N, C-alpha and C positions, 0 to 999 in steps of 0.2 A: 662569210665562210659560204662563199662560194663552192664548195667542196660537193655541199646539198643539191648543188642543180649539176655541178659532175654529174654525178648517185645517180639523178634521175634520169638523166640520160641512159648511162647504164643500163637503169634500168630495165629502160621503155624499148633500148634496142636488145637486152636478155630475152622478156616478152615477146617480142614482135618473132624472131627465130629460134627460141622454143614452140614456141607454138600450144604450149598447156599443161609441155614435160618438169618435172621436177630439172633446176640446174642443181648441179652438185658446185663447179668452180670455171673460171673465167681469167681470161688472159685480159687486157685493159692496154692497147699503147695510148702514151697520153706524153701529147709535146710537153715539151720543160720552161716552155712560155708561159704555159697555164697555171705554173706551180704550182699545182696541186700536192698536199700532202698529205702522206700518204695514212697516218691515224686520223687524222680529221675525216679522208676517205673514207677509210674500212668503217667508222664511226655511223656515216650520216649513210652508205648502203646500207648496211642493216639498220636503218632506223626509216627508211622508204623503201626495203625490198620484205619488210615484215606483213605476212599473209600472203607475201604471190609468191611464185614458182619462184623466184630466187630467195626465199626466205636462208638463209641462214647459209649460204652459197659464199665458197673465200670469193674475193675476187685480187689476180696476183697485178699491178701495177708494173708495169713498163715502158719509164723515163726515158724519152727520145729529146736527144739536143737536135737548136734548131742549129742551122749552116750559115757565116756568116759571109759571102763573097766579095774581093776586094774588088775594089777597079780599075787601082791604080797598078796594084802588083802583083794580079790572078792570082791570089794564091786564096784557097779557102780555112774555114777553121772552124770546131764546131763549138758552138754557143750557149750559156744557160739561164745568158742574160741578154733583151737586146745590149750592140758594144754601140754608142757614136764614131771609131775608130777603130781600124784594120790594128790587132793586135801584132802579126811581124811588120807594117814599115811606118804605122800610125796613119797612113787617108782615111778621111770622114768620105771619103765616098765608096761608102758599100752595101749591101746587101741583105736584107734578113729573109733565109726562105726555113722555112718546117718552121716546127718550135710549137705550131698550133694544131694538133692534129689530137682527136679522139676519135680510138678505131678498136673496132671489139676484134681481134682477133682469132678467137678459142672460146671454144663454153663446155664445160663435157656434164649430162645430164647425170643423173641419180637415177639404180636404179630403183625402178616401181617396189613399194611398201619401205624403201629404205628412209629412215624418219631425218629430218632436216635435223644440217646441224656437225 
């Protein structure tokens, strides 16, 4: 369950950015090639965030596809799995770009005194 490690990385980014302020919610852009299962991530994040500034925070995952670029026909295609050939022409001379990002896009703070959850 690699979602636990990803949840720890997200929590670390939130804690650094929050500077001690309580976090209400966040949006994270995650590459499709990381294969993050949303329900497992939510459970993992709740576990690692317990007792932190992000306890009870809602984290929205925005899954971003990778891009497959064909060197033979020049077409690009969004992909969610690594592919060995171009879906347009079948050539194997392809390049995979992106799909492995993990970016904290947005966070919102809880008003002072508002309980978590």
